[in-house]
DRENVEX-828624 format. One record per atom (N, C-alpha, C): residue number from 1; residue in one letter; x, y, z. Coordinates in pm, 1 decimal. Example, Ala and Ser with C-alpha at 12.3 -4.5 7.8 and 13.67 -1.06 7.14 Angstrom:
BEGIN
> 1;A;1319.0;-569.0;780.0;
> 1;A;1230.0;-450.0;780.0;
> 1;A;1320.0;-330.0;780.0;
> 2;S;1285.0;-225.0;708.0;
> 2;S;1367.0;-106.0;714.0;
> 2;S;1290.0;3.0;787.0;
END
This chain:
BEGIN
> 1;M;6077.7;5661.9;7726.3;
> 1;M;6078.8;5809.0;7672.3;
> 1;M;6105.3;5899.2;7771.6;
> 2;I;5961.4;5893.1;7833.1;
> 2;I;5953.3;5971.2;7956.5;
> 2;I;6054.8;5981.0;8066.1;
> 3;D;6127.3;5832.9;8095.3;
> 3;D;6245.0;5821.3;8209.5;
> 3;D;6358.8;5887.9;8142.8;
> 4;A;6351.7;5882.4;8029.0;
> 4;A;6508.4;5981.4;7953.9;
> 4;A;6503.4;6119.1;7964.9;
> 5;L;6368.3;6132.5;7962.6;
> 5;L;6344.6;6302.5;7977.9;
> 5;L;6358.7;6370.0;8149.1;
> 6;I;6306.2;6281.1;8221.6;
> 6;I;6333.4;6311.1;8363.1;
> 6;I;6473.8;6278.8;8414.2;
> 7;I;6543.3;6192.1;8342.4;
> 7;I;6656.9;6188.8;8396.6;
> 7;I;6746.0;6337.3;8323.5;
> 8;S;6714.3;6368.8;8178.3;
> 8;S;6792.1;6465.1;8137.9;
> 8;S;6751.3;6592.5;8202.5;
> 9;T;6621.1;6610.1;8265.0;
> 9;T;6607.9;6741.2;8317.7;
> 9;T;6674.6;6725.0;8480.2;
> 10;I;6707.8;6635.1;8553.9;
> 10;I;6765.5;6594.4;8670.2;
> 10;I;6903.2;6657.3;8651.1;
> 11;V;6962.9;6583.0;8556.5;
> 11;V;7106.6;6634.1;8500.9;
> 11;V;7128.6;6765.9;8488.1;
> 12;S;7053.2;6839.4;8388.5;
> 12;S;7044.6;6961.9;8399.5;
> 12;S;7048.1;7057.1;8494.6;
> 13;W;6978.5;7021.6;8585.8;
> 13;W;6946.3;7078.2;8715.9;
> 13;W;7045.6;7078.4;8816.1;
> 14;V;7142.3;6966.8;8811.2;
> 14;V;7256.6;6918.1;8884.6;
> 14;V;7378.9;7011.1;8836.8;
> 15;A;7357.0;7017.3;8703.4;
> 15;A;7499.0;7108.1;8641.7;
> 15;A;7443.5;7219.4;8656.3;
> 16;L;7336.0;7301.7;8654.6;
> 16;L;7304.5;7439.6;8653.0;
> 16;L;7331.8;7461.9;8814.5;
> 17;V;7317.7;7373.5;8937.3;
> 17;V;7347.7;7416.2;9045.0;
> 17;V;7512.3;7410.3;9061.5;
> 18;G;7553.4;7303.1;9004.2;
> 18;G;7712.4;7280.7;9028.1;
> 18;G;7762.2;7448.2;8966.2;
> 19;L;7709.7;7476.5;8862.4;
> 19;L;7758.5;7627.0;8769.5;
> 19;L;7733.6;7726.5;8875.9;
> 20;G;7626.0;7716.1;8924.2;
> 20;G;7594.8;7845.2;9018.8;
> 20;G;7688.8;7822.3;9172.0;
> 21;I;7732.2;7740.3;9210.8;
> 21;I;7814.2;7712.9;9309.1;
> 21;I;7968.5;7780.8;9278.9;
> 22;V;8002.9;7714.9;9116.7;
> 22;V;8149.4;7781.7;9092.9;
> 22;V;8160.8;7923.5;9039.9;
> 23;V;8050.2;7985.3;9017.1;
> 23;V;8016.8;8100.4;9009.6;
> 23;V;8049.5;8205.3;9126.3;
> 24;F;7934.3;8124.0;9213.5;
> 24;F;7947.7;8206.6;9341.9;
> 24;F;8084.3;8217.5;9440.3;
> 25;A;8185.9;8075.7;9408.7;
> 25;A;8299.0;8083.2;9451.4;
> 25;A;8413.5;8174.0;9396.8;
> 26;L;8394.0;8177.5;9255.5;
> 26;L;8501.1;8291.0;9205.7;
> 26;L;8460.3;8394.0;9243.9;
> 27;I;8317.5;8484.5;9266.3;
> 27;I;8273.1;8603.3;9314.1;
> 27;I;8348.2;8624.4;9432.2;
> 28;R;8368.4;8527.5;9524.2;
> 28;R;8405.9;8547.7;9671.7;
> 28;R;8567.6;8587.5;9651.7;
> 29;Q;8637.0;8504.9;9577.0;
> 29;Q;8758.9;8497.5;9552.3;
> 29;Q;8805.3;8649.6;9501.3;
> 30;I;8732.9;8663.5;9378.3;
> 30;I;8772.4;8837.5;9353.5;
> 30;I;8749.2;8937.9;9444.3;
> 31;G;8626.6;8937.5;9530.2;
> 31;G;8619.2;9008.1;9611.4;
> 31;G;8743.3;9030.7;9744.7;
> 32;L;8756.2;8883.5;9751.8;
> 32;L;8905.2;8861.8;9873.9;
> 32;L;9020.7;8952.4;9797.9;
> 33;L;9066.8;8898.6;9654.6;
> 33;L;9168.0;8928.3;9618.1;
> 33;L;9137.5;9126.0;9608.3;
> 34;H;9043.7;9142.3;9543.5;
> 34;H;9005.5;9291.7;9587.3;
> 34;H;9049.3;9361.2;9688.4;
> 35;E;9013.7;9288.2;9798.4;
> 35;E;9043.6;9354.8;9930.6;
> 35;E;9185.9;9373.5;9988.1;
> 36;R;9243.6;9233.4;9916.7;
> 36;R;9390.9;9254.5;9957.0;
> 36;R;9508.3;9328.3;9858.9;
> 37;M;9448.1;9370.5;9748.7;
> 37;M;9501.2;9475.5;9643.7;
> 37;M;9489.5;9574.7;9704.8;
> 38;G;9576.2;9662.2;9743.7;
> 38;G;9574.7;9827.9;9775.9;
> 38;G;9548.9;9897.3;9641.3;
> 39;P;9522.1;10003.3;9652.4;
> 39;P;9531.9;10097.8;9556.6;
> 39;P;9705.0;10099.7;9518.7;
> 40;V;9700.6;10096.6;9346.5;
> 40;V;9854.3;10068.2;9318.3;
> 40;V;9867.2;10248.4;9267.9;
> 41;G;9981.5;10280.9;9309.0;
> 41;G;10051.7;10409.4;9293.8;
> 41;G;10141.9;10404.4;9184.0;
> 42;A;10220.0;10514.0;9121.6;
> 42;A;10322.4;10515.9;9026.2;
> 42;A;10434.5;10444.8;9063.8;
> 43;L;10477.7;10366.8;9005.3;
> 43;L;10637.7;10296.4;9027.9;
> 43;L;10732.4;10374.3;9018.5;
> 44;T;10775.1;10378.4;9165.0;
> 44;T;10898.8;10474.7;9171.8;
> 44;T;10988.5;10366.8;9153.9;
> 45;V;11111.0;10442.1;9119.5;
> 45;V;11248.1;10388.2;9080.9;
> 45;V;11339.1;10448.5;9200.4;
> 46;A;11441.5;10325.6;9233.8;
> 46;A;11540.3;10356.6;9322.3;
> 46;A;11645.3;10481.4;9329.0;
> 47;K;11655.8;10488.6;9165.8;
> 47;K;11776.8;10580.9;9169.3;
> 47;K;11678.9;10737.9;9136.7;
> 48;G;11768.6;10843.1;9096.7;
> 48;G;11674.4;10960.7;9069.7;
> 48;G;11657.5;11043.0;9214.3;
> 49;M;11575.0;11136.5;9215.4;
> 49;M;11533.7;11201.6;9336.8;
> 49;M;11440.8;11149.7;9415.8;
> 50;K;11452.8;11195.0;9516.2;
> 50;K;11361.4;11124.9;9649.5;
> 50;K;11257.3;11224.0;9677.4;
> 51;A;11130.5;11227.6;9716.8;
> 51;A;11024.9;11301.4;9755.9;
> 51;A;11087.7;11417.9;9882.7;
> 52;G;11074.9;11527.3;9874.1;
> 52;G;11121.0;11608.4;9942.9;
> 52;G;11251.7;11690.4;9917.2;
> 53;D;11284.4;11622.0;9815.0;
> 53;D;11407.9;11698.3;9731.9;
> 53;D;11392.1;11797.4;9649.5;
> 54;A;11457.7;11911.9;9694.8;
> 54;A;11473.6;12037.3;9586.9;
> 54;A;11491.8;12010.9;9467.9;
> 55;V;11393.8;12023.8;9362.4;
> 55;V;11467.2;12005.0;9217.9;
> 55;V;11554.6;12137.3;9193.2;
> 56;P;11676.2;12092.8;9097.2;
> 56;P;11744.2;12192.3;9052.9;
> 56;P;11693.2;12306.0;8962.6;
> 57;A;11738.0;12418.5;8969.7;
> 57;A;11632.8;12513.3;8876.7;
> 57;A;11694.3;12501.3;8734.3;
> 58;F;11600.7;12486.0;8662.2;
> 58;F;11582.8;12460.3;8519.8;
> 58;F;11521.7;12545.8;8443.2;
> 59;S;11592.5;12600.0;8339.9;
> 59;S;11486.4;12707.6;8199.4;
> 59;S;11520.7;12638.0;8086.4;
> 60;L;11428.4;12588.6;8048.5;
> 60;L;11457.4;12484.1;7914.5;
> 60;L;11355.8;12581.8;7806.9;
> 61;P;11403.6;12576.8;7673.5;
> 61;P;11316.2;12645.5;7548.5;
> 61;P;11203.9;12542.5;7553.6;
> 62;S;11120.4;12568.3;7534.2;
> 62;S;10998.1;12509.1;7490.0;
> 62;S;10975.0;12488.8;7329.3;
> 63;L;10936.9;12406.9;7242.3;
> 63;L;10886.3;12381.3;7135.7;
> 63;L;10754.2;12468.3;7098.6;
> 64;T;10693.7;12479.6;7187.2;
> 64;T;10546.8;12582.1;7175.1;
> 64;T;10537.1;12686.7;7224.6;
> 65;G;10627.1;12755.8;7264.7;
> 65;G;10589.0;12888.0;7327.7;
> 65;G;10737.6;12916.9;7410.0;
> 66;P;10718.0;12990.8;7537.5;
> 66;P;10808.7;13070.1;7602.3;
> 66;P;10891.7;12947.8;7685.4;
> 67;P;11031.3;12994.3;7723.7;
> 67;P;11105.5;12894.3;7843.6;
> 67;P;10988.4;12839.0;7924.4;
> 68;V;11047.6;12740.8;7974.7;
> 68;V;10944.1;12682.5;8103.5;
> 68;V;11069.8;12647.5;8168.8;
> 69;E;11012.3;12712.2;8315.5;
> 69;E;11117.5;12745.5;8428.6;
> 69;E;11031.0;12613.4;8553.4;
> 70;V;11158.5;12506.6;8595.2;
> 70;V;11106.0;12436.4;8680.3;
> 70;V;11202.1;12414.2;8806.8;
> 71;G;11178.8;12399.9;8920.1;
> 71;G;11311.9;12415.7;9043.1;
> 71;G;11277.8;12519.2;9139.0;
> 72;A;11331.6;12453.7;9229.3;
> 72;A;11361.5;12543.6;9362.5;
> 72;A;11424.4;12690.2;9289.9;
> 73;G;11394.2;12771.8;9320.5;
> 73;G;11456.2;12896.3;9309.2;
> 73;G;11404.2;12996.9;9184.4;
> 74;T;11323.2;12954.5;9086.0;
> 74;T;11270.9;12971.2;8962.6;
> 74;T;11134.8;13063.0;8986.5;
> 75;Q;11108.1;13148.3;8891.1;
> 75;Q;11026.7;13258.8;8892.8;
> 75;Q;10847.0;13181.5;8873.9;
> 76;N;10846.8;13032.9;8873.6;
> 76;N;10736.6;12984.1;8892.4;
> 76;N;10680.8;12967.1;9018.1;
> 77;S;10536.7;13003.3;9052.7;
> 77;S;10477.5;12996.1;9150.6;
> 77;S;10349.2;12894.5;9190.2;
> 78;R;10369.6;12822.5;9072.1;
> 78;R;10244.7;12716.7;9068.9;
> 78;R;10331.1;12566.1;9077.3;
> 79;A;10227.4;12472.6;9102.1;
> 79;A;10268.0;12325.8;9069.3;
> 79;A;10297.9;12302.5;8955.4;
> 80;T;10393.2;12182.8;8930.9;
> 80;T;10419.8;12149.2;8784.3;
> 80;T;10400.6;12000.0;8775.6;
> 81;L;10300.9;11956.5;8688.8;
> 81;L;10343.0;11816.7;8656.5;
> 81;L;10412.9;11790.1;8540.3;
> 82;L;10524.7;11723.5;8534.7;
> 82;L;10621.0;11667.0;8433.2;
> 82;L;10587.6;11545.5;8400.6;
> 83;F;10501.6;11555.1;8235.4;
> 83;F;10465.4;11406.0;8174.1;
> 83;F;10589.2;11391.6;8084.1;
> 84;F;10693.0;11305.4;8123.1;
> 84;F;10778.6;11224.3;7979.9;
> 84;F;10730.2;11154.8;7943.7;
> 85;L;10737.0;11170.3;7818.3;
> 85;L;10662.2;11071.0;7665.9;
> 85;L;10777.7;11056.5;7556.8;
> 86;S;10723.1;11002.2;7478.1;
> 86;S;10808.9;10983.7;7324.0;
> 86;S;10724.5;10951.5;7190.0;
> 87;P;10739.1;11002.2;7080.7;
> 87;P;10660.4;10969.0;6978.1;
> 87;P;10625.6;10840.2;6947.8;
> 88;D;10723.1;10754.0;6998.8;
> 88;D;10726.0;10603.6;6964.8;
> 88;D;10691.9;10520.0;7074.6;
> 89;C;10593.2;10577.1;7175.5;
> 89;C;10558.3;10488.1;7298.6;
> 89;C;10393.8;10501.8;7281.2;
> 90;P;10354.8;10415.6;7262.8;
> 90;P;10210.9;10373.5;7245.9;
> 90;P;10128.0;10380.5;7352.9;
> 91;V;10199.1;10333.7;7486.2;
> 91;V;10111.8;10366.0;7608.5;
> 91;V;10102.6;10539.5;7650.7;
> 92;C;10220.7;10596.4;7600.9;
> 92;C;10212.1;10759.6;7626.0;
> 92;C;10142.4;10804.7;7580.7;
> 93;K;10106.9;10784.9;7405.7;
> 93;K;9977.3;10832.0;7353.1;
> 93;K;9816.3;10811.2;7394.7;
> 94;S;9841.4;10662.2;7475.8;
> 94;S;9685.2;10634.7;7530.8;
> 94;S;9644.1;10720.9;7654.1;
> 95;L;9758.4;10777.4;7721.2;
> 95;L;9743.8;10857.6;7841.7;
> 95;L;9721.5;11014.1;7823.6;
> 96;L;9767.6;11041.1;7699.3;
> 96;L;9740.1;11189.4;7642.9;
> 96;L;9603.1;11239.0;7688.9;
> 97;P;9478.0;11157.3;7657.6;
> 97;P;9355.7;11202.9;7717.5;
> 97;P;9332.0;11230.4;7860.1;
> 98;V;9397.4;11144.2;7952.3;
> 98;V;9422.2;11150.8;8109.1;
> 98;V;9488.9;11271.7;8144.8;
> 99;I;9610.8;11296.0;8053.5;
> 99;I;9670.6;11405.9;8105.1;
> 99;I;9609.6;11568.4;8072.9;
> 100;A;9533.7;11568.0;7975.0;
> 100;A;9428.8;11669.0;7931.3;
> 100;A;9344.3;11652.3;8016.5;
> 101;S;9232.7;11572.3;8083.2;
> 101;S;9161.6;11587.1;8194.1;
> 101;S;9219.5;11629.4;8315.3;
> 102;V;9340.8;11602.4;8367.6;
> 102;V;9406.0;11614.3;8515.9;
> 102;V;9426.4;11787.8;8485.9;
> 103;R;9478.9;11840.4;8341.8;
> 103;R;9533.6;11956.8;8362.0;
> 103;R;9385.7;12079.0;8351.0;
> 104;A;9270.6;12022.8;8287.8;
> 104;A;9164.2;12089.3;8304.9;
> 104;A;9097.4;12126.9;8441.8;
> 105;R;9145.0;11991.0;8524.0;
> 105;R;9062.0;11987.8;8643.9;
> 105;R;9115.8;12051.7;8743.2;
> 106;E;9287.8;12056.2;8746.3;
> 106;E;9359.0;12132.7;8819.5;
> 106;E;9464.2;12275.4;8764.6;
> 107;A;9364.9;12333.5;8665.5;
> 107;A;9427.0;12471.3;8611.3;
> 107;A;9450.5;12523.7;8715.5;
> 108;S;9363.9;12524.7;8833.3;
> 108;S;9391.6;12660.1;8922.8;
> 108;S;9502.8;12661.4;8978.6;
> 109;W;9580.2;12540.3;8980.0;
> 109;W;9700.6;12580.8;9083.1;
> 109;W;9824.6;12458.1;9002.0;
> 110;L;9798.0;12398.2;8900.6;
> 110;L;9905.9;12328.1;8802.0;
> 110;L;9941.7;12354.2;8718.1;
> 111;D;10051.0;12352.3;8646.6;
> 111;D;10120.5;12372.2;8536.7;
> 111;D;10120.2;12213.5;8472.4;
> 112;V;10116.8;12164.0;8356.0;
> 112;V;10148.8;12043.8;8309.0;
> 112;V;10245.8;12084.0;8186.6;
> 113;V;10371.2;11989.5;8195.4;
> 113;V;10433.9;12023.8;8111.8;
> 113;V;10484.6;11904.2;8031.3;
> 114;L;10518.3;11872.0;7905.9;
> 114;L;10543.0;11741.2;7837.2;
> 114;L;10689.9;11746.1;7798.3;
> 115;A;10761.4;11646.8;7820.4;
> 115;A;10881.1;11656.9;7813.1;
> 115;A;10952.8;11498.4;7774.0;
> 116;S;11061.6;11544.9;7733.2;
> 116;S;11127.9;11433.9;7640.6;
> 116;S;11250.8;11475.1;7558.5;
> 117;D;11340.6;11391.8;7522.7;
> 117;D;11443.7;11426.9;7412.7;
> 117;D;11471.9;11364.6;7318.5;
> 118;G;11536.1;11410.6;7238.8;
> 118;G;11563.5;11333.7;7102.7;
> 118;G;11554.6;11456.3;7028.1;
> 119;D;11519.2;11414.5;6896.9;
> 119;D;11508.2;11467.8;6732.6;
> 119;D;11405.9;11584.8;6768.6;
> 120;R;11454.8;11705.2;6747.3;
> 120;R;11324.2;11834.8;6735.8;
> 120;R;11246.8;11808.6;6644.5;
> 121;A;11274.7;11813.9;6528.8;
> 121;A;11197.4;11763.5;6388.6;
> 121;A;11095.7;11680.0;6432.4;
> 122;E;11111.9;11563.3;6484.8;
> 122;E;11058.4;11448.5;6524.6;
> 122;E;10952.5;11482.3;6631.7;
> 123;H;10979.6;11535.9;6703.9;
> 123;H;10883.8;11588.4;6813.9;
> 123;H;10793.8;11684.8;6752.5;
> 124;M;10849.0;11770.2;6698.3;
> 124;M;10748.5;11890.8;6620.8;
> 124;M;10636.3;11811.2;6546.2;
> 125;T;10671.8;11706.3;6450.1;
> 125;T;10566.6;11640.8;6392.9;
> 125;T;10478.7;11575.8;6444.7;
> 126;F;10519.2;11514.0;6595.2;
> 126;F;10459.3;11429.3;6696.5;
> 126;F;10308.4;11540.3;6745.8;
> 127;L;10385.2;11647.0;6806.8;
> 127;L;10322.3;11721.2;6890.3;
> 127;L;10220.6;11758.1;6790.1;
> 128;Q;10230.7;11817.2;6677.3;
> 128;Q;10119.6;11863.7;6568.0;
> 128;Q;10014.4;11753.0;6540.4;
> 129;K;10062.9;11638.0;6538.1;
> 129;K;9949.9;11534.1;6471.7;
> 129;K;9887.7;11506.9;6606.7;
> 130;Q;9925.8;11516.4;6700.4;
> 130;Q;9871.7;11472.8;6834.0;
> 130;Q;9768.2;11617.1;6886.8;
> 131;G;9792.3;11717.8;6861.2;
> 131;G;9727.9;11831.8;6886.0;
> 131;G;9776.6;11921.2;7013.8;
> 132;L;9904.1;11870.2;7026.3;
> 132;L;9978.9;11922.2;7139.4;
> 132;L;10060.3;12077.1;7139.9;
> 133;E;10007.5;12140.5;7074.9;
> 133;E;10060.1;12277.8;7065.4;
> 133;E;10049.6;12385.0;7164.7;
> 134;D;9910.2;12338.3;7245.4;
> 134;D;9907.2;12446.2;7355.7;
> 134;D;9964.2;12402.7;7470.4;
> 135;Y;10030.8;12293.5;7495.9;
> 135;Y;10112.7;12235.1;7611.2;
> 135;Y;10268.2;12287.4;7600.4;
> 136;P;10301.7;12330.5;7702.3;
> 136;P;10464.4;12352.3;7716.3;
> 136;P;10532.1;12209.4;7683.0;
> 137;Y;10618.2;12206.8;7569.1;
> 137;Y;10696.2;12072.7;7561.9;
> 137;Y;10830.7;12115.7;7534.8;
> 138;I;10941.6;12062.2;7625.7;
> 138;I;11035.8;12070.0;7631.9;
> 138;I;11108.5;11941.0;7608.8;
> 139;L;11248.2;11947.1;7518.8;
> 139;L;11361.5;11845.8;7507.0;
> 139;L;11463.3;11864.2;7597.7;
> 140;S;11475.0;11792.1;7711.1;
> 140;S;11597.1;11804.5;7794.8;
> 140;S;11623.0;11665.6;7853.4;
> 141;S;11727.8;11579.5;7784.4;
> 141;S;11782.5;11464.0;7866.7;
> 141;S;11808.2;11506.8;8011.4;
> 142;A;11878.0;11635.0;8032.6;
> 142;A;11953.2;11662.5;8189.1;
> 142;A;11824.6;11650.7;8291.0;
> 143;L;11698.4;11699.9;8225.3;
> 143;L;11570.1;11715.9;8343.6;
> 143;L;11560.8;11547.5;8346.8;
> 144;G;11535.6;11495.1;8277.7;
> 144;G;11493.2;11333.0;8283.7;
> 144;G;11605.8;11251.5;8404.1;
> 145;L;11727.0;11297.3;8354.4;
> 145;L;11825.0;11213.9;8430.3;
> 145;L;11858.6;11232.9;8567.6;
> 146;T;11859.0;11371.2;8592.2;
> 146;T;11811.6;11456.7;8750.1;
> 146;T;11707.2;11378.4;8802.9;
> 147;I;11563.8;11357.7;8746.2;
> 147;I;11476.8;11325.7;8820.0;
> 147;I;11504.0;11170.4;8834.3;
> 148;G;11525.8;11088.4;8721.0;
> 148;G;11586.0;10983.8;8762.0;
> 148;G;11472.0;10855.8;8658.4;
> 149;V;11446.4;10933.2;8559.0;
> 149;V;11336.0;10859.6;8460.6;
> 149;V;11431.8;10744.1;8374.2;
> 150;S;11360.0;10620.8;8383.9;
> 150;S;11446.5;10551.4;8321.9;
> 150;S;11340.4;10479.3;8202.0;
> 151;K;11216.5;10457.3;8202.6;
> 151;K;11106.3;10382.1;8152.4;
> 151;K;10997.9;10524.2;8103.4;
> 152;L;10951.6;10492.5;8019.2;
> 152;L;10856.0;10565.3;7955.8;
> 152;L;10701.7;10483.8;7981.1;
> 153;P;10580.5;10549.7;7974.8;
> 153;P;10553.1;10698.5;8051.7;
> 153;P;10598.2;10708.1;8192.2;
> 154;Y;10606.3;10847.7;8220.0;
> 154;Y;10710.6;10877.7;8335.9;
> 154;Y;10635.4;11027.6;8376.4;
> 155;A;10648.6;11030.6;8523.8;
> 155;A;10536.7;11114.5;8560.8;
> 155;A;10578.8;11192.4;8674.0;
> 156;A;10615.2;11336.6;8707.3;
> 156;A;10681.7;11400.0;8809.4;
> 156;A;10608.7;11493.5;8863.1;
> 157;L;10553.3;11510.1;8995.2;
> 157;L;10488.1;11623.4;9062.4;
> 157;L;10618.5;11699.7;9129.6;
> 158;V;10594.8;11847.0;9085.9;
> 158;V;10698.3;11953.9;9186.4;
> 158;V;10595.5;12031.7;9207.3;
> 159;D;10612.9;12077.7;9356.9;
> 159;D;10518.7;12156.3;9419.0;
> 159;D;10563.3;12319.2;9387.9;
> 160;E;10495.6;12375.8;9423.1;
> 160;E;10504.3;12560.4;9387.9;
> 160;E;10661.5;12611.4;9471.0;
> 161;R;10671.9;12547.4;9550.8;
> 161;R;10876.9;12572.6;9607.1;
> 161;R;10958.3;12496.0;9529.5;
> 162;G;10905.0;12424.9;9433.3;
> 162;G;11038.3;12324.3;9368.4;
> 162;G;11073.2;12233.6;9421.0;
> 163;V;10978.3;12175.1;9529.6;
> 163;V;11016.8;12051.9;9603.3;
> 163;V;10936.2;11913.8;9497.9;
> 164;M;11016.6;11804.1;9500.3;
> 164;M;10955.2;11705.9;9453.7;
> 164;M;10857.3;11651.0;9562.1;
> 165;V;10721.1;11634.0;9499.3;
> 165;V;10650.4;11568.4;9569.1;
> 165;V;10645.2;11418.8;9549.8;
> 166;A;10663.1;11363.5;9421.0;
> 166;A;10629.3;11199.2;9400.4;
> 166;A;10668.8;11193.0;9241.1;
> 167;H;10708.6;11085.7;9198.0;
> 167;H;10726.7;11034.2;9061.5;
> 167;H;10747.0;10920.8;9050.2;
> 168;G;10750.8;10866.0;8962.0;
> 168;G;10717.8;10747.6;8892.6;
> 168;G;10680.9;10679.5;8752.2;
> 169;L;10700.4;10532.6;8750.1;
> 169;L;10656.1;10494.3;8610.9;
> 169;L;10470.5;10526.1;8585.0;
> 170;T;10438.5;10547.4;8496.3;
> 170;T;10290.0;10575.7;8519.4;
> 170;T;10198.1;10526.3;8390.2;
> 171;N;10194.4;10414.3;8400.6;
> 171;N;10088.6;10336.4;8276.9;
> 171;N;9969.4;10357.1;8273.9;
> 172;T;9915.1;10409.7;8394.3;
> 172;T;9762.4;10398.7;8364.3;
> 172;T;9699.4;10533.6;8440.6;
> 173;R;9579.8;10568.5;8417.3;
> 173;R;9519.8;10672.7;8490.6;
> 173;R;9537.7;10661.1;8668.9;
> 174;E;9533.9;10575.6;8722.2;
> 174;E;9537.4;10536.2;8841.2;
> 174;E;9691.0;10583.0;8885.5;
> 175;H;9765.8;10551.4;8827.3;
> 175;H;9915.6;10580.6;8839.8;
> 175;H;9946.7;10722.2;8829.4;
> 176;I;9920.5;10787.9;8751.0;
> 176;I;9883.3;10956.5;8730.1;
> 176;I;9843.4;11008.6;8872.7;
> 177;E;9690.6;10961.0;8857.4;
> 177;E;9597.9;11017.4;8991.9;
> 177;E;9679.1;10997.0;9151.1;
> 178;S;9771.3;10872.3;9154.2;
> 178;S;9852.1;10851.1;9301.8;
> 178;S;9931.6;10973.4;9307.1;
> 179;L;9979.0;11043.7;9199.8;
> 179;L;10072.7;11179.6;9272.1;
> 179;L;9994.9;11264.6;9304.9;
> 180;F;9892.2;11293.0;9291.4;
> 180;F;9810.5;11356.0;9347.3;
> 180;F;9766.0;11328.1;9444.6;
> 181;E;9711.9;11179.6;9514.0;
> 181;E;9697.9;11124.8;9641.7;
> 181;E;9831.2;11151.8;9729.9;
> 182;A;9925.6;11152.7;9661.6;
> 182;A;10088.1;11160.5;9764.9;
> 182;A;10080.3;11287.4;9809.8;
> 183;K;10043.1;11375.4;9728.8;
> 183;K;10048.2;11519.1;9757.3;
> 183;K;9942.7;11535.5;9877.4;
> 184;E;9837.3;11515.3;9852.1;
> 184;E;9720.1;11532.6;9947.3;
> 184;E;9773.3;11479.1;10090.9;
> 185;R;9810.6;11357.7;10079.6;
> 185;R;9824.4;11282.2;10223.2;
> 185;R;9946.0;11304.3;10259.8;
> 186;G;10052.1;11387.0;10187.8;
> 186;G;10170.6;11426.7;10263.2;
> 186;G;10252.4;11278.7;10254.4;
> 187;V;10274.2;11199.4;10175.6;
> 187;V;10328.8;11067.4;10150.0;
> 187;V;10429.7;11094.6;10023.5;
> 188;A;10542.5;10986.4;10018.4;
> 188;A;10598.8;10992.9;9900.0;
> 188;A;10531.1;10913.2;9776.9;
> 189;S;10451.3;10821.0;9821.8;
> 189;S;10407.9;10716.6;9739.5;
> 189;S;10271.2;10675.4;9803.0;
> 190;I;10177.8;10652.5;9721.3;
> 190;I;10068.7;10548.8;9791.6;
> 190;I;10120.3;10417.3;9855.1;
> 191;Q;10214.5;10351.5;9800.0;
> 191;Q;10279.4;10246.8;9872.5;
> 191;Q;10315.9;10271.3;9993.8;
> 192;D;10383.0;10393.2;10035.8;
> 192;D;10442.8;10456.7;10144.8;
> 192;D;10311.2;10464.8;10248.6;
> 193;Y;10198.9;10535.4;10189.5;
> 193;Y;10098.9;10578.2;10274.3;
> 193;Y;10025.7;10401.7;10342.4;
> 194;L;10017.9;10328.7;10257.2;
> 194;L;9936.2;10186.0;10300.5;
> 194;L;10048.7;10090.2;10398.0;
> 195;E;10218.2;10123.2;10371.0;
> 195;E;10295.1;10060.7;10500.8;
> 195;E;10251.5;10143.2;10617.6;
> 196;Q;10216.7;10306.6;10608.4;
> 196;Q;10248.3;10332.1;10750.0;
> 196;Q;10088.3;10302.8;10834.6;
> 197;E;9988.6;10288.4;10732.8;
> 197;E;9870.3;10239.2;10778.7;
> 197;E;9857.5;10120.5;10851.1;
> 198;Q;9954.6;10023.1;10794.8;
> 198;Q;9956.8;9889.3;10823.1;
> 198;Q;10045.1;9879.9;10958.6;
> 199;Q;10129.5;9961.1;10970.6;
> 199;Q;10232.9;9998.2;11083.6;
> 199;Q;10123.4;10049.0;11189.4;
> 200;R;10028.5;10142.5;11180.8;
> 200;R;9964.8;10172.9;11278.5;
> 200;R;9839.6;10104.0;11330.9;
> 201;A;9810.8;9982.0;11248.6;
> 201;A;9694.6;9870.3;11255.4;
> 201;A;9732.7;9787.9;11371.1;
END
């Protein structure tokens, strides 16, 4: 009886030590993966506008207020974040609190405009349900086609001169924040910045 207890205790300790080794190895691998994976920016697409291009002037009616002016040569003297969304896009809805946070944090220099296309009545119902009445909300397929919007949610940052800073598919808070990082670092995207850093190293 005592021998069986000793054996079971030894086996338990061996198993515990083995488990500890496995956990340590997994933690080490996670750390290595984290180092190899740089910050992920908004996924840019090949078609559409490039960073540094002047955005054509648009004056578009808003569902919630006065017309919205975007692009070079307009009267708008502030930068604009265009967030392209759809009433039937669940990821778009999940990012609305992030957009609200960005809007409040960057209010001194940035205007946030919600953009889409489609049926006006459907969008009116959507914006009322989501409490978006205080955002400029425009419907324009021409704007999306000009920028190169292919999938949603999508965001584009246009500077105060009407020049495209960065744009891309934005599925997470990090993707949206990467547009501001691109502006701060003077690059088209975070991926471009990482490539430049690797070339310098």
